[in-house]
GUKENU-952357 format. One line per field, with one value per residue (C-alpha): residue in one letter; z, y, x; residue number from 1. Coordinates in steps of 0.001 Angstrom, whole numbers. Example, Ala and Ser with C-alpha at 12.3 -4.5 7.8 and 13.67 -1.06 7.14 Angstrom:
aa <- [A;S]
w <- [7800;7140]
v <- [-4500;-1060]
u <- [12300;13670]
i <- [1;2]
END
This chain:
aa <- [M;I;L;T;D;D;K;I;R;R;M;G;K;A;I;T;L;Y;K;P;L;G;E;T;Q;V;N;F;H;K;C;L;S;A;L;K;W;L;I;G;G;N;R;S;G;K;S;Y;T;N;M;M;D;L;A;L;L;I;M;D;I;H;P;V;R;Y;M;P;R;G;R;H;W;V;V;I;E;S;W;D;D;I;R;E;I;I;W;E;D;K;L;S;K;F;I;P;K;Y;M;Y;Q;G;N;V;E;Y;S;Q;H;K;T;P;K;K;I;R;F;N;N;G;H;V;L;E;F;K;A;F;N;Q;G;R;E;A;L;Q;G;R;S;L;D;S;I;H;C;D;E;Q;C;L;K;Y;D;F;I;Q;I;L;N;E;L;Q;M;R;I;L;E;K;E;G;F;I;S;W;S;M;T;P;I;I;P;Q;P;E;L;E;S;R;I;E;A;L;P;D;T;D;E;I;F;K;I;N;L;N;D;N;R;I;S;R;G;G;H;I;P;D;N;G;I;D;A;M;I;A;Q;W;P;E;E;T;Q;A;T;R;I;A;G;E;F;G;S;F;F;G;A;V;F;K;T;Y;N;R;S;I;H;V;I;D;R;F;R;I;P;N;E;W;R;R;Y;R;S;F;D;W;G;F;T;N;P;N;V;C;L;W;L;A;K;D;N;D;E;N;W;Y;V;Y;R;E;L;Y;K;S;Q;S;Q;P;S;D;F;L;R;E;V;L;L;L;S;K;G;E;T;Y;T;A;N;I;G;D;P;E;D;A;A;A;M;A;K;C;R;E;L;G;I;R;I;R;N;A;K;K;D;V;H;S;G;I;E;C;V;Q;S;K;F;K;I;K;A;N;G;K;P;S;L;F;I;F;K;T;C;Q;Y;T;P;R;E;I;A;A;Y;R;Y;P;K;G;T;A;G;S;D;P;K;D;M;P;V;K;K;D;D;H;T;V;D;A;L;R;Y;A;I;Y;T;I;D;G;G;Y;K;K;S;R;V;Y;I;P]
w <- [29011;27769;28479;27331;29420;27404;27769;31649;31973;29788;31168;34980;38319;37796;34570;35738;39246;38391;39924;39602;43273;41978;39407;38974;37844;35553;34179;33526;31474;29379;28833;24932;25750;24306;27677;30973;34428;37195;40384;43738;47250;48056;47804;46168;43633;40716;39304;39500;37467;34869;34347;34269;31473;29630;30034;28949;25999;24969;25508;23005;25487;26825;27156;24719;22745;20254;18592;16475;16348;18437;19929;23632;25863;29771;31226;34797;36538;36714;35619;39244;39254;36192;37507;41074;40765;37124;36184;39119;41096;38028;34408;34775;37004;34516;31224;30589;29503;26883;24888;24635;21169;21836;24659;26558;25748;29042;29617;31621;34583;34534;33573;30612;27860;24883;25000;21539;21772;19548;18717;17444;20007;21279;24719;25320;28846;29202;32240;32438;34027;30492;29223;26556;23856;24699;23959;20611;17021;17629;16385;19323;20065;23817;26431;30128;32721;36176;38952;38469;35938;38437;36809;33486;32894;33014;30239;27559;28565;28360;25003;23818;24448;23011;19787;19986;19729;16996;13987;15210;17166;20448;24209;27369;30658;33519;37168;40134;43492;43185;46284;44210;43364;39664;39195;35459;36147;38615;36116;33636;35855;37035;33510;31917;28016;25936;24933;28809;31526;35045;37366;41141;43597;47418;49506;51752;48921;49112;52793;52799;54571;51446;49051;48835;49516;52317;56049;57706;60534;57887;56322;59654;60758;57451;57652;61412;60567;57800;58693;58813;55902;53630;54684;51847;49120;50482;51095;48139;45723;46278;45222;48052;48249;51407;50610;50942;50298;51836;52291;53338;54077;50576;48719;45300;45669;48573;48058;44308;43677;40615;39836;41128;41142;43848;45932;45633;49275;49604;49990;46848;46661;43862;44578;42166;41962;39409;36934;33178;32085;34976;34807;36194;37926;39301;41627;42393;45714;47590;51111;52469;55911;57485;56684;54150;51036;47307;44568;41811;38821;37776;35428;34305;31539;30688;28608;29550;30439;33618;31578;29151;31880;34232;31228;30870;34656;34282;31634;33456;36531;35077;37242;40446;43105;45670;49401;48782;45848;47220;45325;46067;46823;45540;42108;42390;39056;38692;41864;40463;37144;39260;41030;37328;36179;39165;41391;44866;45859;49334;50135;50767;53965;52694;55558;53796;56872;58624;55274;54475;58409;57535;54325;55853;58500;55818;54075;57403;57810;60418;62948;60338;57824;55627;55097;55094;51487;48063;44413;41444;38745;36078;37707;35796;37398;41076;41973;40107;41745;45086;44721;43329;46056;48064;50356;48605;50746;49445;52629;54613;56960;56583;58704;60004;58257;54893;52163;49756;46256;44132;41049;39682;42604;41484;41941;45305;46198;45143;47198;50299;50067;49974;52789;55248;54340;55280;58095;59258;61479;59588;60733;58529;56580;54401;52687;48748;46779;42841]
v <- [1450;-1059;-4528;-7598;-10566;-12744;-10185;-9582;-13896;-13791;-10882;-11639;-9909;-7343;-5702;-6109;-5054;-2198;787;4156;5614;9082;11695;12421;8735;8873;12345;10376;7531;10075;12467;12710;14581;13610;13460;12797;12942;11235;12289;11095;9801;6290;3635;6401;4085;5654;2726;806;3383;3776;123;-416;2215;404;-3186;-1450;-214;-3810;-5230;-2923;-1728;1772;4488;7012;5224;2420;1240;-1710;-3645;-1203;-1290;-87;124;111;1678;2033;2380;-1362;-4655;-5828;-3224;-4529;-7892;-7234;-3965;-3974;-7340;-9732;-7178;-5616;-6658;-10148;-9887;-7196;-9125;-12640;-15200;-16206;-13101;-14066;-15045;-17485;-17792;-14585;-13677;-13434;-11217;-12546;-11057;-13506;-10554;-10105;-8323;-8699;-9987;-10317;-10502;-12330;-9074;-7447;-5413;-5840;-5110;-4574;-3758;-1448;-146;3454;2321;753;4148;6354;4069;1328;3537;4467;3314;2508;4071;3307;4086;4788;4506;3942;5079;4350;6445;8606;8107;8376;7203;9188;12467;13002;15427;13330;10201;12139;13817;10313;8937;11815;11170;7586;8793;11508;9283;7753;10732;8377;9583;8987;8416;8795;7824;9012;10114;12705;11232;12791;16160;17015;20751;19873;17949;20482;23397;21423;20622;24336;25810;22901;22858;22534;18858;17958;17250;16719;14775;14651;11896;11524;8356;9787;9186;5302;5154;2396;5193;7069;4280;2928;-96;313;580;3499;2618;1097;4736;6360;4101;4638;8178;8171;6357;9036;11808;15246;16686;13806;13420;16243;14064;10478;11633;13928;13682;17334;17920;17093;17640;15759;12611;13878;17425;20126;22596;20328;23163;24591;24266;25862;26704;28637;30111;30816;34069;35956;39219;42553;46087;46196;49712;51821;52011;48554;47510;45699;43175;41265;37925;36166;32772;32456;29809;29244;25688;25892;28852;32350;33507;36668;36843;40196;40388;42771;43307;44552;46648;43577;41580;39438;38614;38538;36928;39032;38548;35902;35625;32284;32112;29337;29476;33055;35269;37351;40693;39803;38234;41598;44138;42097;42294;46107;46366;44416;46485;50009;52533;50498;50905;48207;47954;45518;43118;39656;37181;34173;35406;32438;33701;36376;37246;37594;39860;41975;42367;43540;46420;47092;47945;49749;47185;47662;43824;42006;38576;36162;34085;30577;28352;25826;24310;27875;29230;26343;26911;30623;30073;27481;29638;32037;29406;28524;29422;31986;32860;34863;31919;32978;32506;35149;34156;34405;33983;35277;33021;34767;32969;29809;28254;28924;27316;24332;24019;24698;21657;19506;20430;17127;15462;12343;9677;10515;9349;11137;12601;13258;13131;16401;15725;15049;18012;18591;16987;19625;19685;22187;24372;27789;29759;27873;28984;32700;32523;31383;33913;36772;35771;34407;37253;39870;38015;35655;38231;41301;44363;45741;48870;51148;52417;52520;51454;51416]
u <- [-20558;-23262;-22576;-24500;-25156;-22881;-19857;-20632;-20456;-17283;-15155;-14770;-15089;-12627;-14217;-17723;-17252;-15196;-16768;-14681;-14199;-15438;-16095;-12215;-11683;-15033;-13644;-10093;-11679;-13549;-10642;-9665;-6631;-2928;-1497;-3734;-2239;-3709;-1793;-2732;-1781;-333;-3304;-5573;-6437;-4522;-2379;-5534;-7469;-4789;-4186;-8165;-8132;-5898;-7837;-11014;-9011;-7640;-11194;-12793;-15172;-13465;-16264;-14799;-11785;-12009;-8616;-8987;-5677;-4260;-459;14;2767;2962;6009;7186;10676;11838;10987;10233;7652;6164;5733;4655;2777;1528;1091;243;-1608;-3787;-3672;-3292;-6585;-8298;-7824;-9276;-6833;-9357;-8545;-4729;-3412;-918;1601;2805;6140;8441;11526;14451;13130;10194;8041;5697;7291;4715;938;-663;-4602;-7050;-8931;-5554;-4411;-771;454;4239;6165;8858;10742;12160;15531;16226;16958;15781;17001;14562;11537;12565;11482;7575;4629;1863;-1928;-1201;1338;299;2945;2924;4942;7872;10865;13373;16849;16881;16000;12559;12012;13845;11948;8601;9769;10602;7081;5516;7303;5825;2145;2648;1876;-1056;-2433;-2440;-2601;-342;-1955;367;-500;1901;2296;5147;7567;10849;10926;11221;10968;10388;7175;6060;6571;4567;1730;1480;1554;-462;-90;-3199;-2219;-2307;-5248;-4628;-6817;-5993;-7291;-7006;-6308;-9111;-11573;-10702;-12164;-14943;-16885;-16901;-17306;-13849;-11830;-9768;-11133;-10897;-8896;-6220;-6063;-5495;-2892;-885;-1411;-84;3209;4343;6232;4273;6119;5446;1686;191;2187;1384;-2330;-3285;-93;868;4519;7042;10692;11633;13577;17061;16003;18051;15351;12487;9854;10258;6979;6640;2750;3739;7290;7033;4835;3621;5841;5042;6747;9500;8978;11737;12350;13128;16752;18210;20794;22964;24284;27155;28105;30994;31626;32672;31943;29275;27068;27892;24599;23527;20448;18597;16810;14794;14041;11118;10432;9434;12518;11090;13281;12175;14120;13077;15604;17938;20801;22016;24880;27118;30358;30713;33664;33110;33316;30566;28280;28741;28051;24845;24102;24846;22397;19636;20294;19911;18034;18286;20770;22052;22513;25239;26705;28006;30115;32166;35864;37194;37227;39631;39428;35791;35820;38458;36579;33462;35482;37040;33731;32582;30536;31585;31458;32067;33106;30075;30142;30454;29988;27623;25614;25192;24101;21625;20409;19782;17782;15889;14698;13408;11537;9666;6095;5567;2964;1101;1003;3571;7303;9984;11622;9462;10861;9218;7774;9568;12862;13187;16520;16197;12849;14194;17761;16284;13536;16421;19291;19543;22056;23714;22107;18643;16864;14228;17057;20727;23876;24904;28454;26800;27316;25069;25462;27637;25383;22949;23374;24415;21326;21186;24960;24147;21053;22832;25708;23129;21093;23535;25986;23322;21361;23891;26067;26840;25610;22561;23134;20970;23815;23069;26019;25730]
i <- [1;2;3;4;5;6;7;8;9;10;11;12;13;14;15;16;17;18;19;20;21;22;23;24;25;26;27;28;29;30;31;32;33;34;35;36;37;38;39;40;41;42;43;44;45;46;47;48;49;50;51;52;53;54;55;56;57;58;59;60;61;62;63;64;65;66;67;68;69;70;71;72;73;74;75;76;77;78;79;80;81;82;83;84;85;86;87;88;89;90;91;92;93;94;95;96;97;98;99;100;101;102;103;104;105;106;107;108;109;110;111;112;113;114;115;116;117;118;119;120;121;122;123;124;125;126;127;128;129;130;131;132;133;134;135;136;137;138;139;140;141;142;143;144;145;146;147;148;149;150;151;152;153;154;155;156;157;158;159;160;161;162;163;164;165;166;167;168;169;170;171;172;173;174;175;176;177;178;179;180;181;182;183;184;185;186;187;188;189;190;191;192;193;194;195;196;197;198;199;200;201;202;203;204;205;206;207;208;209;210;211;212;213;214;215;216;217;218;219;220;221;222;223;224;225;226;227;228;229;230;231;232;233;234;235;236;237;238;239;240;241;242;243;244;245;246;247;248;249;250;251;252;253;254;255;256;257;258;259;260;261;262;263;264;265;266;267;268;269;270;271;272;273;274;275;276;277;278;279;280;281;282;283;284;285;286;287;288;289;290;291;292;293;294;295;296;297;298;299;300;301;302;303;304;305;306;307;308;309;310;311;312;313;314;315;316;317;318;319;320;321;322;323;324;325;326;327;328;329;330;331;332;333;334;335;336;337;338;339;340;341;342;343;344;345;346;347;348;349;350;351;352;353;354;355;356;357;358;359;360;361;362;363;364;365;366;367;368;369;370;371;372;373;374;375;376;377;378;379;380;381;382;383;384;385;386;387;388;389;390;391;392;393;394;395;396;397;398;399;400;401;402;403;404;405;406;407;408;409;410;411;412;413;414;415;416;417;418;419;420;421;422;423;424;425;426;427;428;429;430;431;432;433;434]
END
């Protein structure tokens, strides 16, 4: 961007001394996508870059976007976060006070609510924890979100924000360190829509030795304090599943794989978790000659009678034979319907803690660098529910007496039934049962 001497004198240190840490931040500023993600580790400069992008826009010196009399939102989890993270530490220092038109409107939280600028721009602040309704009814030029939306459904919030920018063909920029697992977010990033662009930044790039702002020994001290399983997220913004997560070693990039044809000689299994208001679930699993498991198909149906559900299972199973079928014995009617339709089914072993331990052992990376449990990408619900399966306290650890939260765990239950029933003490069998 080109600045006159007069502008340099008037704009203050934050803007005039601002220098993107690297090519990633430069490209983030230049991006013209409707939704641009800036994902990185803690203290990597992601929030700083995102808010600087907004400041450049409001001051009409953004390298690629000029929005006269634009209306913009900043959205973060809570009003306290707005005050402490966004306002006091960043925006109040980025935008000179001479640009304000009148007084700043404050919320009851002593946090800025709305600022009007003398060049026509208007900036409003919102909190995710206000809920979806607080994000309705306004057409916007840009929305700048920081960190994850935790309290409310991420997809609903994102859809609402996208509605706000449609009329003006605006854009959303979203910076975060993905501390809390959000499978819907991970799926979107993995299969990025044409409307989106993603930029990733690393904490290590903010070292003074690399031209950043944090002393190297300070970064080393931070990293040393973090548990090993959280470091990939806190350093590089990799998706993690650790705070309260049951399966801490599950990693979508490792365990969810492309579909391939299951060889005929592999043992196949079906595992059932019954429901009605809750979904009926069937997982199809295969086991190779090295004792590795593969979830290769799923059926997930709410509001379905066992008879209708099982007939669909049989259609999807055409031409396949199975070493065993495993189901939750607590639903005697569903188990009886299986036998009525010719499905020879055994009772699942249901000890939750032992079953979790058995499944966890399959997710663990072996000496050969690979786990013993894989899930095909064609399975929509299984990866999502595994990542979201958590203990109620939502902390880095859990009391051994804690039971996981009974919510959206239907594919997890079916997976646990199969693996614990087969590998948790039963004698192995190669007898094929239709």
